N, CA and C atoms as an extended XYZ file, in Angstrom:
558
Properties=species:S:1:pos:R:3:atomname:S:1:resname:S:1:resid:I:1 pbc="F F F"
N        86.285       99.798       74.439 N   UNK     1
C        86.592       98.625       73.643 CA  UNK     1
C        86.115       98.870       72.212 C   UNK     1
N        86.964       98.644       71.278 N   UNK     2
C        86.680       98.898       69.873 CA  UNK     2
C        86.371       97.582       69.157 C   UNK     2
N        85.620       97.696       68.081 N   UNK     3
C        85.458       96.539       67.215 CA  UNK     3
C        86.722       96.418       66.372 C   UNK     3
N        86.904       95.263       65.776 N   UNK     4
C        88.076       95.061       64.917 CA  UNK     4
C        88.085       96.061       63.772 C   UNK     4
N        86.900       96.340       63.226 N   UNK     5
C        86.789       97.271       62.104 CA  UNK     5
C        87.224       98.684       62.516 C   UNK     5
N        86.821       99.110       63.722 N   UNK     6
C        87.209      100.428       64.210 CA  UNK     6
C        88.712      100.498       64.463 C   UNK     6
N        89.284       99.428       64.989 N   UNK     7
C        90.728       99.400       65.221 CA  UNK     7
C        91.487       99.482       63.901 C   UNK     7
N        90.989       98.771       62.885 N   UNK     8
C        91.627       98.833       61.558 CA  UNK     8
C        91.512      100.230       60.965 C   UNK     8
N        90.364      100.854       61.131 N   UNK     9
C        90.146      102.219       60.638 CA  UNK     9
C        91.151      103.171       61.274 C   UNK     9
N        91.266      103.115       62.591 N   UNK    10
C        92.190      103.997       63.304 CA  UNK    10
C        93.633      103.711       62.891 C   UNK    10
N        93.986      102.444       62.795 N   UNK    11
C        95.359      102.083       62.401 CA  UNK    11
C        95.689      102.604       61.007 C   UNK    11
N        94.739      102.465       60.087 N   UNK    12
C        94.978      102.919       58.708 CA  UNK    12
C        95.107      104.434       58.650 C   UNK    12
N        94.246      105.138       59.383 N   UNK    13
C        94.320      106.599       59.395 CA  UNK    13
C        95.621      107.041       60.055 C   UNK    13
N        95.965      106.418       61.173 N   UNK    14
C        97.213      106.753       61.867 CA  UNK    14
C        98.421      106.546       60.952 C   UNK    14
N        98.355      105.522       60.100 N   UNK    15
C        99.450      105.228       59.173 CA  UNK    15
C        99.461      106.151       57.957 C   UNK    15
N        98.436      107.012       57.840 N   UNK    16
C        98.402      107.971       56.739 CA  UNK    16
C        97.718      107.465       55.487 C   UNK    16
N        96.882      106.448       55.612 N   UNK    17
C        96.161      105.911       54.463 CA  UNK    17
C        95.066      106.897       54.048 C   UNK    17
N        95.316      107.610       52.944 N   UNK    18
C        94.400      108.665       52.491 CA  UNK    18
C        93.066      108.113       52.006 C   UNK    18
N        93.079      106.931       51.415 N   UNK    19
C        91.816      106.346       50.931 CA  UNK    19
C        90.889      106.001       52.084 C   UNK    19
N        91.439      105.457       53.140 N   UNK    20
C        90.629      105.119       54.314 CA  UNK    20
C        90.117      106.401       54.969 C   UNK    20
N        90.983      107.404       55.070 N   UNK    21
C        90.554      108.676       55.640 CA  UNK    21
C        89.445      109.296       54.793 C   UNK    21
N        89.578      109.220       53.479 N   UNK    22
C        88.549      109.755       52.581 CA  UNK    22
C        87.224      109.015       52.777 C   UNK    22
N        87.304      107.710       52.946 N   UNK    23
C        86.102      106.913       53.229 CA  UNK    23
C        85.438      107.395       54.525 C   UNK    23
N        86.251      107.560       55.567 N   UNK    24
C        85.739      108.033       56.852 CA  UNK    24
C        85.146      109.442       56.717 C   UNK    24
N        85.851      110.298       55.995 N   UNK    25
C        85.397      111.663       55.729 CA  UNK    25
C        84.019      111.636       55.060 C   UNK    25
N        83.887      110.841       54.001 N   UNK    26
C        82.615      110.767       53.275 CA  UNK    26
C        81.493      110.188       54.133 C   UNK    26
N        81.840      109.251       54.995 N   UNK    27
C        80.826      108.622       55.847 CA  UNK    27
C        80.340      109.552       56.953 C   UNK    27
N        81.203      110.426       57.459 N   UNK    28
C        80.866      111.234       58.629 CA  UNK    28
C        80.671      112.724       58.356 C   UNK    28
N        81.032      113.193       57.179 N   UNK    29
C        80.999      114.625       56.882 CA  UNK    29
C        79.633      115.251       57.165 C   UNK    29
N        78.574      114.678       56.621 N   UNK    30
C        77.249      115.293       56.787 CA  UNK    30
C        76.791      115.266       58.246 C   UNK    30
N        77.163      114.227       59.000 N   UNK    31
C        76.794      114.169       60.423 CA  UNK    31
C        77.463      115.298       61.208 C   UNK    31
N        78.742      115.491       60.940 N   UNK    32
C        79.484      116.545       61.644 CA  UNK    32
C        78.954      117.922       61.226 C   UNK    32
N        78.720      118.103       59.938 N   UNK    33
C        78.230      119.401       59.451 CA  UNK    33
C        76.859      119.720       60.060 C   UNK    33
N        75.988      118.741       60.143 N   UNK    34
C        74.670      118.943       60.748 CA  UNK    34
C        74.818      119.339       62.219 C   UNK    34
N        75.678      118.641       62.922 N   UNK    35
C        75.938      118.927       64.336 CA  UNK    35
C        76.427      120.371       64.512 C   UNK    35
N        77.411      120.765       63.717 N   UNK    36
C        77.988      122.108       63.817 CA  UNK    36
C        76.968      123.159       63.415 C   UNK    36
N        76.242      122.914       62.328 N   UNK    37
C        75.265      123.882       61.821 CA  UNK    37
C        74.157      124.135       62.848 C   UNK    37
N        73.822      123.117       63.601 N   UNK    38
C        72.796      123.260       64.637 CA  UNK    38
C        73.178      124.357       65.637 C   UNK    38
N        74.448      124.516       65.884 N   UNK    39
C        74.909      125.496       66.870 CA  UNK    39
C        75.326      126.825       66.252 C   UNK    39
N        76.016      126.784       65.120 N   UNK    40
C        76.505      128.051       64.556 CA  UNK    40
C        75.446      128.725       63.694 C   UNK    40
N        74.446      127.967       63.274 N   UNK    41
C        73.295      128.489       62.530 CA  UNK    41
C        73.690      129.226       61.250 C   UNK    41
N        74.757      128.764       60.631 N   UNK    42
C        75.232      129.353       59.384 CA  UNK    42
C        75.838      128.221       58.562 C   UNK    42
N        75.174      127.900       57.459 N   UNK    43
C        75.554      126.754       56.632 CA  UNK    43
C        77.000      126.843       56.151 C   UNK    43
N        77.397      127.980       55.641 N   UNK    44
C        78.752      128.116       55.097 CA  UNK    44
C        79.815      128.035       56.190 C   UNK    44
N        79.540      128.646       57.319 N   UNK    45
C        80.486      128.548       58.436 CA  UNK    45
C        80.559      127.111       58.943 C   UNK    45
N        79.420      126.439       58.971 N   UNK    46
C        79.394      125.037       59.406 CA  UNK    46
C        80.234      124.170       58.467 C   UNK    46
N        80.146      124.443       57.174 N   UNK    47
C        80.981      123.709       56.218 CA  UNK    47
C        82.465      123.938       56.486 C   UNK    47
N        82.823      125.201       56.706 N   UNK    48
C        84.229      125.531       56.990 CA  UNK    48
C        84.711      124.833       58.261 C   UNK    48
N        83.908      124.904       59.308 N   UNK    49
C        84.278      124.296       60.589 CA  UNK    49
C        84.398      122.781       60.444 C   UNK    49
N        83.490      122.189       59.682 N   UNK    50
C        83.533      120.743       59.470 CA  UNK    50
C        84.812      120.349       58.745 C   UNK    50
N        85.162      121.099       57.726 N   UNK    51
C        86.401      120.807       57.004 CA  UNK    51
C        87.619      121.004       57.908 C   UNK    51
N        87.604      122.053       58.721 N   UNK    52
C        88.699      122.285       59.678 CA  UNK    52
C        88.793      121.132       60.681 C   UNK    52
N        87.634      120.588       61.050 N   UNK    53
C        87.590      119.469       61.990 CA  UNK    53
C        88.311      118.254       61.419 C   UNK    53
N        87.973      117.911       60.192 N   UNK    54
C        88.627      116.767       59.561 CA  UNK    54
C        90.113      117.026       59.325 C   UNK    54
N        90.449      118.250       58.975 N   UNK    55
C        91.855      118.604       58.782 CA  UNK    55
C        92.628      118.444       60.099 C   UNK    55
N        92.018      118.890       61.197 N   UNK    56
C        92.662      118.745       62.511 CA  UNK    56
C        92.851      117.270       62.856 C   UNK    56
N        91.851      116.445       62.554 N   UNK    57
C        91.970      115.006       62.800 CA  UNK    57
C        93.118      114.425       61.976 C   UNK    57
N        93.190      114.818       60.715 N   UNK    58
C        94.262      114.313       59.845 CA  UNK    58
C        95.633      114.737       60.369 C   UNK    58
N        95.738      115.979       60.800 N   UNK    59
C        97.025      116.472       61.303 CA  UNK    59
C        97.452      115.760       62.582 C   UNK    59
N        96.484      115.316       63.376 N   UNK    60
C        96.789      114.631       64.641 CA  UNK    60
C        96.713      113.118       64.517 C   UNK    60
N        96.634      112.605       63.311 N   UNK    61
C        96.397      111.175       63.090 CA  UNK    61
C        97.423      110.283       63.767 C   UNK    61
N        98.668      110.726       63.826 N   UNK    62
C        99.715      109.892       64.409 CA  UNK    62
C        99.553      109.738       65.919 C   UNK    62
N        98.746      110.594       66.523 N   UNK    63
C        98.517      110.527       67.965 CA  UNK    63
C        97.306      109.673       68.327 C   UNK    63
N        96.570      109.184       67.311 N   UNK    64
C        95.360      108.409       67.574 CA  UNK    64
C        95.705      107.109       68.287 C   UNK    64
N        94.942      106.813       69.311 N   UNK    65
C        95.108      105.599       70.091 CA  UNK    65
C        94.119      104.555       69.564 C   UNK    65
N        94.527      103.323       69.476 N   UNK    66
C        93.644      102.281       68.934 CA  UNK    66
C        92.422      102.039       69.819 C   UNK    66
N        92.451      102.462       71.075 N   UNK    67
C        91.291      102.310       71.965 CA  UNK    67
C        90.338      103.494       71.891 C   UNK    67
N        90.695      104.477       71.110 N   UNK    68
C        89.909      105.700       70.982 CA  UNK    68
C        88.630      105.445       70.196 C   UNK    68
N        87.548      106.080       70.606 N   UNK    69
C        86.343      106.081       69.786 CA  UNK    69
C        86.497      107.253       68.834 C   UNK    69
N        86.831      106.956       67.598 N   UNK    70
C        87.199      107.996       66.642 CA  UNK    70
C        86.037      108.941       66.336 C   UNK    70
N        84.814      108.437       66.342 N   UNK    71
C        83.666      109.317       66.082 CA  UNK    71
C        83.474      110.304       67.236 C   UNK    71
N        83.594      109.833       68.449 N   UNK    72
C        83.483      110.730       69.602 CA  UNK    72
C        84.584      111.774       69.577 C   UNK    72
N        85.780      111.347       69.230 N   UNK    73
C        86.917      112.259       69.134 CA  UNK    73
C        86.655      113.311       68.057 C   UNK    73
N        86.127      112.877       66.920 N   UNK    74
C        85.798      113.784       65.820 CA  UNK    74
C        84.768      114.816       66.265 C   UNK    74
N        83.731      114.390       66.960 N   UNK    75
C        82.697      115.318       67.422 CA  UNK    75
C        83.221      116.245       68.518 C   UNK    75
N        84.166      115.790       69.295 N   UNK    76
C        84.784      116.654       70.300 CA  UNK    76
C        85.575      117.773       69.619 C   UNK    76
N        86.309      117.414       68.574 N   UNK    77
C        87.032      118.437       67.809 CA  UNK    77
C        86.040      119.433       67.209 C   UNK    77
N        84.971      118.917       66.611 N   UNK    78
C        83.958      119.782       65.994 CA  UNK    78
C        83.323      120.702       67.034 C   UNK    78
N        83.032      120.160       68.193 N   UNK    79
C        82.449      120.954       69.281 CA  UNK    79
C        83.383      122.092       69.664 C   UNK    79
N        84.651      121.783       69.844 N   UNK    80
C        85.618      122.807       70.247 CA  UNK    80
C        85.791      123.878       69.171 C   UNK    80
N        85.819      123.461       67.915 N   UNK    81
C        85.955      124.425       66.825 CA  UNK    81
C        84.707      125.302       66.720 C   UNK    81
N        83.540      124.720       66.912 N   UNK    82
C        82.293      125.498       66.884 CA  UNK    82
C        82.269      126.496       68.047 C   UNK    82
N        82.718      126.060       69.206 N   UNK    83
C        82.787      126.962       70.362 CA  UNK    83
C        83.718      128.140       70.088 C   UNK    83
N        84.880      127.856       69.536 N   UNK    84
C        85.825      128.932       69.207 CA  UNK    84
C        85.211      129.911       68.208 C   UNK    84
N        84.522      129.385       67.218 N   UNK    85
C        83.866      130.224       66.215 CA  UNK    85
C        82.817      131.123       66.880 C   UNK    85
N        81.992      130.530       67.740 N   UNK    86
C        80.926      131.289       68.399 CA  UNK    86
C        81.495      132.352       69.336 C   UNK    86
N        82.534      132.002       70.066 N   UNK    87
C        83.155      132.980       70.976 CA  UNK    87
C        83.770      134.142       70.202 C   UNK    87
N        84.408      133.831       69.096 N   UNK    88
C        84.987      134.870       68.253 CA  UNK    88
C        83.883      135.764       67.688 C   UNK    88
N        82.833      135.141       67.221 N   UNK    89
C        81.713      135.901       66.655 CA  UNK    89
C        81.035      136.765       67.726 C   UNK    89
N        80.915      136.228       68.935 N   UNK    90
C        80.258      136.960       70.031 CA  UNK    90
C        81.035      138.212       70.389 C   UNK    90
N        82.350      138.163       70.255 N   UNK    91
C        83.157      139.333       70.602 CA  UNK    91
C        83.003      140.457       69.575 C   UNK    91
N        82.471      140.136       68.401 N   UNK    92
C        82.336      141.131       67.340 CA  UNK    92
C        80.904      141.634       67.144 C   UNK    92
N        79.950      140.959       67.726 N   UNK    93
C        78.540      141.299       67.525 CA  UNK    93
C        78.148      142.481       68.404 C   UNK    93
N        77.350      143.367       67.834 N   UNK    94
C        76.903      144.540       68.592 CA  UNK    94
C        75.420      144.466       68.951 C   UNK    94
N        74.634      143.767       68.168 N   UNK    95
C        73.199      143.663       68.420 CA  UNK    95
C        72.942      142.794       69.659 C   UNK    95
N        72.137      143.305       70.594 N   UNK    96
C        71.884      142.589       71.856 CA  UNK    96
C        71.204      141.243       71.632 C   UNK    96
N        70.250      141.193       70.704 N   UNK    97
C        69.557      139.942       70.437 CA  UNK    97
C        70.543      138.893       69.913 C   UNK    97
N        71.416      139.284       69.011 N   UNK    98
C        72.429      138.373       68.483 CA  UNK    98
C        73.373      137.902       69.582 C   UNK    98
N        73.736      138.811       70.496 N   UNK    99
C        74.608      138.429       71.616 CA  UNK    99
C        73.945      137.365       72.489 C   UNK    99
N        72.659      137.558       72.762 N   UNK   100
C        71.928      136.595       73.592 CA  UNK   100
C        71.859      135.241       72.886 C   UNK   100
N        71.554      135.249       71.600 N   UNK   101
C        71.466      134.006       70.837 CA  UNK   101
C        72.816      133.285       70.808 C   UNK   101
N        73.878      134.038       70.604 N   UNK   102
C        75.214      133.437       70.608 CA  UNK   102
C        75.568      132.882       71.983 C   UNK   102
N        75.223      133.613       73.028 N   UNK   103
C        75.510      133.154       74.393 CA  UNK   103
C        74.789      131.836       74.675 C   UNK   103
N        73.540      131.725       74.211 N   UNK   104
C        72.784      130.479       74.409 CA  UNK   104
C        73.438      129.315       73.655 C   UNK   104
N        73.890      129.570       72.444 N   UNK   105
C        74.571      128.519       71.677 CA  UNK   105
C        75.874      128.105       72.357 C   UNK   105
N        76.612      129.084       72.828 N   UNK   106
C        77.874      128.791       73.527 CA  UNK   106
C        77.599      127.987       74.790 C   UNK   106
N        76.602      128.422       75.564 N   UNK   107
C        76.276      127.707       76.799 CA  UNK   107
C        75.831      126.269       76.529 C   UNK   107
N        75.028      126.083       75.481 N   UNK   108
C        74.552      124.728       75.204 CA  UNK   108
C        75.689      123.830       74.698 C   UNK   108
N        76.610      124.402       73.948 N   UNK   109
C        77.746      123.614       73.452 CA  UNK   109
C        78.774      123.334       74.532 C   UNK   109
N        78.955      124.258       75.434 N   UNK   110
C        79.977      124.064       76.454 CA  UNK   110
C        79.421      123.391       77.698 C   UNK   110
N        78.124      123.148       77.729 N   UNK   111
C        77.517      122.516       78.890 CA  UNK   111
C        77.759      121.023       78.955 C   UNK   111
N        77.331      120.447       80.033 N   UNK   112
C        77.514      119.024       80.280 CA  UNK   112
C        76.715      118.151       79.312 C   UNK   112
N        75.634      118.693       78.742 N   UNK   113
C        74.776      117.895       77.879 CA  UNK   113
C        75.552      117.320       76.694 C   UNK   113
N        76.299      118.165       75.978 N   UNK   114
C        77.032      117.701       74.801 CA  UNK   114
C        78.104      116.705       75.214 C   UNK   114
N        78.802      117.004       76.286 N   UNK   115
C        79.845      116.092       76.759 CA  UNK   115
C        79.232      114.750       77.140 C   UNK   115
N        78.073      114.780       77.800 N   UNK   116
C        77.435      113.518       78.182 CA  UNK   116
C        76.927      112.762       76.957 C   UNK   116
N        76.505      113.471       75.908 N   UNK   117
C        76.087      112.802       74.669 CA  UNK   117
C        77.284      112.105       74.017 C   UNK   117
N        78.417      112.777       73.993 N   UNK   118
C        79.622      112.173       73.409 CA  UNK   118
C        80.046      110.972       74.254 C   UNK   118
N        79.998      111.116       75.586 N   UNK   119
C        80.325      109.993       76.468 CA  UNK   119
C        79.355      108.831       76.259 C   UNK   119
N        78.089      109.164       76.044 N   UNK   120
C        77.087      108.126       75.834 CA  UNK   120
C        77.332      107.383       74.530 C   UNK   120
N        77.825      108.085       73.507 N   UNK   121
C        78.199      107.416       72.256 CA  UNK   121
C        79.323      106.423       72.518 C   UNK   121
N        80.297      106.834       73.320 N   UNK   122
C        81.409      105.947       73.683 CA  UNK   122
C        80.886      104.715       74.423 C   UNK   122
N        79.979      104.952       75.369 N   UNK   123
C        79.451      103.861       76.172 CA  UNK   123
C        78.656      102.879       75.307 C   UNK   123
N        77.825      103.390       74.422 N   UNK   124
C        77.048      102.515       73.550 CA  UNK   124
C        77.957      101.650       72.674 C   UNK   124
N        78.995      102.244       72.152 N   UNK   125
C        79.940      101.487       71.319 CA  UNK   125
C        80.631      100.411       72.150 C   UNK   125
N        80.995      100.748       73.373 N   UNK   126
C        81.662       99.776       74.240 CA  UNK   126
C        80.726       98.616       74.565 C   UNK   126
N        79.471       98.921       74.844 N   UNK   127
C        78.491       97.875       75.140 CA  UNK   127
C        78.299       96.981       73.919 C   UNK   127
N        78.125       97.582       72.752 N   UNK   128
C        77.944       96.798       71.517 CA  UNK   128
C        79.157       95.926       71.240 C   UNK   128
N        80.345       96.496       71.367 N   UNK   129
C        81.564       95.733       71.102 CA  UNK   129
C        81.732       94.605       72.110 C   UNK   129
N        81.449       94.888       73.376 N   UNK   130
C        81.559       93.869       74.416 CA  UNK   130
C        80.588       92.733       74.135 C   UNK   130
N        79.359       93.107       73.819 N   UNK   131
C        78.330       92.103       73.553 CA  UNK   131
C        78.713       91.230       72.358 C   UNK   131
N        79.160       91.849       71.282 N   UNK   132
C        79.490       91.073       70.084 CA  UNK   132
C        80.744       90.217       70.279 C   UNK   132
N        81.599       90.568       71.238 N   UNK   133
C        82.819       89.798       71.492 CA  UNK   133
C        82.666       88.737       72.581 C   UNK   133
N        81.461       88.643       73.169 N   UNK   134
C        81.237       87.585       74.162 CA  UNK   134
C        81.329       86.231       73.458 C   UNK   134
N        81.877       85.239       74.136 N   UNK   135
C        81.857       83.885       73.556 CA  UNK   135
C        80.407       83.478       73.258 C   UNK   135
N        80.219       82.706       72.202 N   UNK   136
C        78.879       82.401       71.688 CA  UNK   136
C        77.930       81.833       72.748 C   UNK   136
N        78.363       80.842       73.496 N   UNK   137
C        77.490       80.203       74.503 CA  UNK   137
C        77.117       81.191       75.615 C   UNK   137
N        78.087       82.005       76.009 N   UNK   138
C        77.813       83.004       77.055 CA  UNK   138
C        76.836       84.049       76.520 C   UNK   138
N        77.048       84.501       75.288 N   UNK   139
C        76.155       85.489       74.680 CA  UNK   139
C        74.737       84.923       74.560 C   UNK   139
N        74.625       83.672       74.111 N   UNK   140
C        73.314       83.039       73.950 CA  UNK   140
C        72.589       82.949       75.293 C   UNK   140
N        73.313       82.545       76.326 N   UNK   141
C        72.730       82.455       77.671 CA  UNK   141
C        72.300       83.838       78.163 C   UNK   141
N        73.148       84.817       77.945 N   UNK   142
C        72.877       86.186       78.391 CA  UNK   142
C        71.636       86.752       77.695 C   UNK   142
N        71.494       86.503       76.399 N   UNK   143
C        70.328       86.991       75.643 CA  UNK   143
C        69.049       86.381       76.203 C   UNK   143
N        69.077       85.072       76.424 N   UNK   144
C        67.876       84.413       76.953 CA  UNK   144
C        67.506       84.954       78.330 C   UNK   144
N        68.494       85.258       79.142 N   UNK   145
C        68.230       85.763       80.480 CA  UNK   145
C        67.796       87.222       80.467 C   UNK   145
N        68.608       88.074       79.862 N   UNK   146
C        68.386       89.511       79.983 CA  UNK   146
C        67.407       90.076       78.956 C   UNK   146
N        67.442       89.548       77.755 N   UNK   147
C        66.568       90.089       76.713 CA  UNK   147
C        65.188       89.431       76.731 C   UNK   147
N        65.176       88.111       76.918 N   UNK   148
C        63.913       87.382       76.844 CA  UNK   148
C        63.317       87.058       78.216 C   UNK   148
N        64.071       87.295       79.283 N   UNK   149
C        63.553       87.128       80.633 CA  UNK   149
C        63.381       85.697       81.086 C   UNK   149
N        64.076       84.764       80.455 N   UNK   150
C        63.973       83.367       80.869 CA  UNK   150
C        64.628       83.181       82.232 C   UNK   150
N        64.082       82.254       82.999 N   UNK   151
C        64.719       81.894       84.270 CA  UNK   151
C        65.922       80.998       83.963 C   UNK   151
N        66.773       80.827       84.962 N   UNK   152
C        67.937       79.963       84.777 CA  UNK   152
C        67.504       78.529       84.442 C   UNK   152
N        66.419       78.074       85.076 N   UNK   153
C        65.916       76.725       84.827 CA  UNK   153
C        65.413       76.596       83.386 C   UNK   153
N        64.726       77.630       82.895 N   UNK   154
C        64.216       77.608       81.514 CA  UNK   154
C        65.379       77.612       80.512 C   UNK   154
N        66.393       78.407       80.807 N   UNK   155
C        67.570       78.457       79.931 CA  UNK   155
C        68.268       77.101       79.931 C   UNK   155
N        68.379       76.503       81.119 N   UNK   156
C        69.011       75.190       81.261 CA  UNK   156
C        68.295       74.157       80.391 C   UNK   156
N        66.974       74.147       80.461 N   UNK   157
C        66.188       73.185       79.677 CA  UNK   157
C        66.296       73.482       78.181 C   UNK   157
N        66.227       74.755       77.814 N   UNK   158
C        66.261       75.147       76.394 CA  UNK   158
C        67.610       74.819       75.747 C   UNK   158
N        68.699       75.069       76.474 N   UNK   159
C        70.033       74.869       75.900 CA  UNK   159
C        70.629       73.495       76.214 C   UNK   159
N        69.960       72.747       77.085 N   UNK   160
C        70.469       71.422       77.441 CA  UNK   160
C        71.743       71.485       78.259 C   UNK   160
N        71.826       72.485       79.140 N   UNK   161
C        72.985       72.624       80.018 CA  UNK   161
C        72.486       72.701       81.456 C   UNK   161
N        73.374       72.521       82.405 N   UNK   162
C        72.955       72.560       83.802 CA  UNK   162
C        72.717       74.012       84.248 C   UNK   162
N        71.964       74.152       85.329 N   UNK   163
C        71.706       75.465       85.902 CA  UNK   163
C        73.021       76.100       86.355 C   UNK   163
N        73.942       75.267       86.845 N   UNK   164
C        75.258       75.788       87.268 CA  UNK   164
C        76.004       76.410       86.084 C   UNK   164
N        75.909       75.810       84.910 N   UNK   165
C        76.560       76.359       83.715 CA  UNK   165
C        75.883       77.672       83.325 C   UNK   165
N        74.570       77.723       83.444 N   UNK   166
C        73.835       78.970       83.162 CA  UNK   166
C        74.326       80.063       84.110 C   UNK   166
N        74.395       79.752       85.402 N   UNK   167
C        74.879       80.718       86.392 CA  UNK   167
C        76.287       81.180       86.047 C   UNK   167
N        77.141       80.246       85.671 N   UNK   168
C        78.520       80.579       85.311 CA  UNK   168
C        78.553       81.510       84.098 C   UNK   168
N        77.746       81.191       83.076 N   UNK   169
C        77.733       82.005       81.860 CA  UNK   169
C        77.248       83.433       82.128 C   UNK   169
N        76.200       83.567       82.930 N   UNK   170
C        75.682       84.898       83.260 CA  UNK   170
C        76.726       85.660       84.072 C   UNK   170
N        77.319       84.975       85.035 N   UNK   171
C        78.350       85.595       85.865 CA  UNK   171
C        79.543       86.030       85.008 C   UNK   171
N        79.963       85.185       84.066 N   UNK   172
C        81.087       85.518       83.182 CA  UNK   172
C        80.752       86.723       82.310 C   UNK   172
N        79.536       86.772       81.767 N   UNK   173
C        79.117       87.910       80.927 CA  UNK   173
C        79.142       89.200       81.735 C   UNK   173
N        78.591       89.164       82.937 N   UNK   174
C        78.556       90.369       83.774 CA  UNK   174
C        79.959       90.818       84.161 C   UNK   174
N        80.835       89.865       84.412 N   UNK   175
C        82.222       90.192       84.757 CA  UNK   175
C        82.911       90.891       83.583 C   UNK   175
N        82.685       90.393       82.367 N   UNK   176
C        83.262       91.008       81.168 CA  UNK   176
C        82.710       92.413       80.970 C   UNK   176
N        81.396       92.568       81.135 N   UNK   177
C        80.795       93.897       80.998 CA  UNK   177
C        81.352       94.870       82.031 C   UNK   177
N        81.439       94.425       83.298 N   UNK   178
C        81.993       95.296       84.345 CA  UNK   178
C        83.415       95.729       84.014 C   UNK   178
N        84.231       94.782       83.540 N   UNK   179
C        85.630       95.090       83.201 CA  UNK   179
C        85.690       96.128       82.077 C   UNK   179
N        84.903       95.932       81.045 N   UNK   180
C        84.943       96.845       79.894 CA  UNK   180
C        84.274       98.189       80.161 C   UNK   180
N        83.408       98.244       81.121 N   UNK   181
C        82.699       99.481       81.425 CA  UNK   181
C        83.393      100.275       82.541 C   UNK   181
N        84.480       99.747       83.081 N   UNK   182
C        85.187      100.381       84.190 CA  UNK   182
C        85.501      101.853       83.924 C   UNK   182
N        85.868      102.199       82.714 N   UNK   183
C        86.212      103.572       82.379 CA  UNK   183
C        85.048      104.539       82.468 C   UNK   183
N        83.812      104.022       82.453 N   UNK   184
C        82.634      104.884       82.504 CA  UNK   184
C        82.108      105.050       83.931 C   UNK   184
N        82.593      104.241       84.824 N   UNK   185
C        82.152      104.317       86.217 CA  UNK   185
C        83.094      105.249       86.975 C   UNK   185
N        82.585      106.402       87.343 N   UNK   186
C        83.441      107.405       87.989 CA  UNK   186
C        83.130      107.519       89.446 C   UNK   186
């Protein structure tokens, strides 16, 4: 689930709005470059890969889905480009120590850890978007219950509503969360 702002961002980029893409580029460039540099361990190569990443996103902009987490998608592209770079470099390296170091970088990038981090970014965004889109009364009830630990009776007294309404609001919030989180439950 995307926020309205994220949906507008994706729609504008998909439509070829260069100013919006430039804004996104400027906002995310250093994050992507840092991520890539951590694995390729070469500042100039990381810059090249980062630029290639954004170029690939721009070239595929028309395929962007409005439900897509664009940052996760961007980091997935960067991950794949960094992996290709490392594999290419590994095939040319002759020093055993360099081969081992490259193999470790490749293994860490291609392992489940990075994929789970990207998935976790998606999940966090979905939770935040779901929470912010809850109807106000349901969100208020949910905060008092889950964040502050109030009992249903305490919430009822604080908000001036019946315990049955509190139960309904909590149940409705959980139902919305379950529906929006369905894609993460495998």
